[in-house]
Structures are given as structure tokens and as C-alpha cells.
N, C-alpha and C positions, 0 to 999 in steps of 0.2 A: 427586087421582084424575084419570086421563086423560079427555079428552072422548070422547063416544060416537063410534063410527066414522063415522056420517053427519053429525056436527056440522061446522060451518064451521071449517076449520083456523085457528089463531091464530099470528101471528108477533110476537115481541117486539123492540123497538128502543128506543134511547135517544131519548126524545122531548123536547118535543112535536113536532108536525108542522113540518117545515121544517129540521130538523137535518141534518147531513151523514149521519148514520146512517139517517135517513128517506130521503135521496136514494139511499143504497146499497141499501136494501130495495126501492126502486122498480125496481131492475135485475133483480130476481128474478122470472122469469115465473110461477113457482108461487104467488107471493104475491099476484098480481093476483086480486082478487075475494075474498081471504081477509080475516079480521079482523086488524087491527094493534093491538097492545097497547103503549102508551107506558109506559116504565119510567124510573126515575131514575138507575140505575147498572148497571154490568156484572154485579154480584152478583145483582141482582134479575132481570136478563134470563136469566142461566144458571139461577137457581132456578126460573124459569118453565118452562124446558126439562126440568129434572130432575123437577119435580113433575107434568109433563104438562099444565100450563096452556097451553103453547105447543108447537108442533111444531118450532120452530126460533127462534133469536135472532140478530139481526145485531149484531155488536160490532166496534169498532175495535181493530186489533191492531198497526198500524205506521204511522208517519208519515215521509215522506221528509225532514222537517226535524228532528223531535224523536226519531226512532228508535222503538223498540218501546214499546207502551203497557203499562207495568208492571202496572197493575191487571188487565188482561186476561191477560197472561202468567202472573201469579201465580194467578189464578182457575183457568185451564186446568190448571195444574200440581197443584192441590189438589182438583179435583172429578173423580173417575173416571167413565168412561162417556160422555164427550162426544166428538163427532166433528165435525171441520170438513168440510163438504160443498161449499163453494164460496168463492171470494174475489171481491171487487169493489173497484174503484178509483174514488175520487171526488176530482176536483180541488178544492183548498181555497183559497178566497179569502175576504176579510172586508171588512165595511163597518162604519162607526161610525154609530149611530142615536141619536136622542134623542126626548123628548116634543115634540109640535108646539109650535113657537115657540122651541125651543132653538137657540142659536147655538154654534158651536165654542168661542167665547170664554167661554161660560157654564159649560163643563165643568170640574168640580173632582174628581169621583169617577166611575170607570168600572166598570160591572159586566161581568164576562167570565169564561168558562170558563178555568181556568188554562192549558190547552194553547193556546187561541186567544190569550190574553194574551201568552204567551211568543213567539208567532209574529208579534206586531205591535209589538215593542219599538222598532224604528227610528222608526216613525211617532209613537208615543207620546212618545218621548224628544225628538223634534224639535218636535212640535206642542203637546204637553201635558206639559212636563217636570216639573211639580209636582203631577201628578194623584195621586189615591189609587185603590186597586183593591179591589173587592168580588167575591170568587169566586162563580161560579154553577155550577149542576149541568150545564148545557148551554149552547150558544150561543143557542138560542132562549129558554131560560129566562132568560138574561141580559137579552135584549131585553124580554121580557114583564114582567120585574120592574120596569121603568120605569113600567109602567101600574098597578102595585100599591103602589108606595111611592116616596118621594122621596129614598131613600138615595143614589142615584146620578143624575147628570144625563144620562149616555150609556151605551151598551153596545156591545160588539163582537159582531157577529152575522153570519150568512151572507147572501149576496146574495139578494134577493127577499123579505126579511123584511117589507118594507113592503107586500107583496101580501097578507100574512096578518094584519098588526096595524097599528093607526093610529099609526105612528111616522114621524119625519122623518129623512131621510137627511142626515148631516152630512159624511161623507167615504166615498169608494169606494177599493177596491184598497189597503187599509192594511196588508196582510200583507208581511212582509219578503221572502218568496220567491214570485214570481209563478208558479213551476213546482211549488209544493207539492202533494203528493198524499197522501191518507190511504187506507190499505189496510184493508178490512173483510173479515171472514169470517162466513159463515153457519154456525152451530153447532147440531147436532141430537144426538139419541140414536140416530139411525139407524146401524146397524152395517154395512150394505151399502156397498160402495165405489162411487163414481162410476166409470164406465167409463174406461179408459185412452184418452187422446186424442193422446199424443205431445207435448202442451204442458201438462205437469202439475207439481204440487208435492206434496211429502210433508212434513208437519210432525211433529216429535217433540220430546220434552223428555227430557234425559238427565242423570243424576248420575254423577260420577266415583266409582269404587269406594273410593278413599281419597286422601290428599294426598301420596302418594309422588311423587318427582321423575319428570317425564316422562309423567304420567297424561293430561294434556291432549293431548300429542302423540300418545299411543296412541289416544285417541278420534278425533282428526282423521285418523289413518292409516286408520281403518276406511273412510273415504270416499275418501281420496286414492288408495289402492291399487286401488280399484274404479272410478275415473273418475267419481265422483259429486260434482257441484259443490254447494256450499252458497250459497244466496242470502241467508241470514240466520243469524247466530250471535251470540247475546246471552246474557250471564250474569245470573242473578237469585239473590239470597241465599236459601238454603233456610230460614234463620231459627232453626235449632236451636243454632247456635254460630257464632262469628266465623270467617270464612275458608271457610265451607261454601257452595258455589254449585251451582246446577243450570244447564243450558244449554238455551236455546230455539233450535231449529235448523229451518230450512227447506231441503229438498233439492230439486234439480232432477230431476224424474222421478216415476214412479208406483211403488207397492210391487209392482205386477205387472211392472215392468221388472226383468230379472234382476240387473242391477248394483245396483239399490236394495235388492232383497230380500236379496241376498248381504251387502250392507253392514249391513243391519239385523240379520241373523243374527250377524255378527261383533260388532256393537255389543252385542247381548244377551248374548253370551258374556263380553264385557268388563265391562259395567256391571250392577250389581245393580238398577238402576231405570231402565227405559226406558219412556216413555209414548208410545204411537202416537196421534197426534191426527187423522190422516187423510191420504188422497191425493185430490186434487181438481184440476180444470182451472185453469190459470193465468188470471187476469183478462185479461191482454194477449194470450192465445192464441199466444204466441211458441213455436214448436217448439223442443224441446231438441236441441241438436247433440251427438251422441255419437261419440267417437273410436272407430274401427273395432275396436280391440282390446278395447273394453268393450261391444260389441253383445251382444244376447241370445244369438245363435247361438254366440258364443265361450264363454259360461258353459255353455250346453247341451252343446257339444262336449266341454268339459272334464269335465263330469259323466259323459257317455257313455264317455269314455276311462277314467276311474277305475272305472266300473262294469264295464267289460271286464276290467280288471286283477283286480278282486275276484272276478269270476266265472270267471276262468281262460281267457278267450277269447284266442286267438292275435292278436298285433298284425298289422295289415294291412301 
């Protein structure tokens, strides 16, 4: 059951305090002063939104090193009624921590979230080539597990973890890519669209109508012929049969942009399954450059021209 209208709004995030998801939620002005609910996974976060326990959930959707977050993409594809209302970028770096008194030479087993572990391979292979790995639910959970058990001697964690927990810093900047960034999205059941800013994204999920030759090209042509750029295109298995995939797509522009709206209309005629996830401001606020032949007025003029033909108006 949803909270009472005058109740303090609740936002869900992959916790506990100090995770990169927590850092992303700190960027949301509306979340300041609200209640924050720590959850263990994407499914729990989205269930909070669907059940009304939370007004929105912050979830990771893409990493500049690892690509799309498959758990998030699959969840969004299978839970109808969700909308992305904002995106947020968090620079990603990692440290190695241990219990007080631990030295790097003492480390035999490392606790780490699988994504963080994959992004620190170079350091681990060079400094701890024979280590073992214990998966953790989050980067902070990996660190706090050191205080609850002795299964691991060290953990991969976000910078600043020692400000929140009594742990010892063993190494800093252990990530393979110093420019790594994770993209987060704020997901809600709100159906209203954020206002168009000129620096927007539109996210959709599309299935091809069948596996006939050229179907993927037909899908891509819906955007190319209208001057709509794709900033993300990833395939995910539908799961009902081998060789069946859906496509997770981010478009440059807002659904209120004529070129984007026209592309979505063409896509809906082409595909039996199009899921609109939302139009929202880009985190980097970079204005979208539109070629003049695909400006709003071009589409408006074309519709007026056709309307005149259908109504029998004489051509100017």
C-alpha cells in the first residue's frame, strides 16, 4: 500500500551508506530530507517502487568500462509501468581495505562486488596474483563483511569507506581505469514527463518482429532516416528461445522533439513490442546538436503540406 500523501517520501538505493548508488542519490535535490531505504539488489529496489514503499529508486544502468548492467536492463524490460525520470553520473574509483593491523602481504582472500572486482584485475594480478575472491552484494557490504567474519583479509571498497567503518587502508586507486564512470538512473512510477531541456535522452526497449534477414537494419533505419542518434544500443536475450533478443536503446533527444516522436511512431509500426522507459535530462547537460533538415519545424511543415493536399488546398 502506498504511503499517506503527507508522509515523508522514501527513496530506495543499493546500500548501505557509502556505496556509489548512495553517492548518486545524494545528487537528487528532491531526495534531500527524505527517508532513504537501503536495499540489497535491483529487484528489491524496483519492487519498492511498484509496491509504493518508495517514490523512486536509484539504480546503476551502465558503466563506462563494463557496459550495460544486465540485471537492471532485464528488470526494466520485464516490469511494466516504470519510468526513468533522471540520470546521474558518479566517477568510480576503488581502494583496498583490511581489518586494523592487516598488511598487504597478509591478504589471501578478497571480498568484492563482482563488477568492482572485474575493474581491479590489473592491480590484483600484479600485487596479489594468488588471491581468492568472495563475492559481495555491494562495495560497502564487501568492506563491512571484514568486521563480521574472517573469511577474507581484505575488501575492494569505495574511497572514504574508512570514514564510516573502522578499517585500514591498504592501497588506493586500484581500479584499472582512472576515468571510469557509472551511470545511474532514478526510476519511478510517475507517468508525467520531465520538461524538454534540449539536453535530453529517451530510453526504450525494442523487440524485433521476427528473425527475417535485415530486421535489425530496418529497426536502425527508423532512427537514421530521422536524424536521431543512439548513445546506447545493447542486446539482451529475451529468454524464451535461443537467438531471441531485445534491444536496450538510448536516443539523443526528448519524445517532445518532432524527430524523436516520429521515430517512435515508425518503430511502433515496425515492432510488436516497444517499451518506453522515459525522456529525461542528460546528466552532463550537453545540448543535442540537430542537423537543420531534422529540426522540429521541418516535420511540422511536412505535416502542414500533407494536410493541405488532403484538404484540397491550392499549393502556394
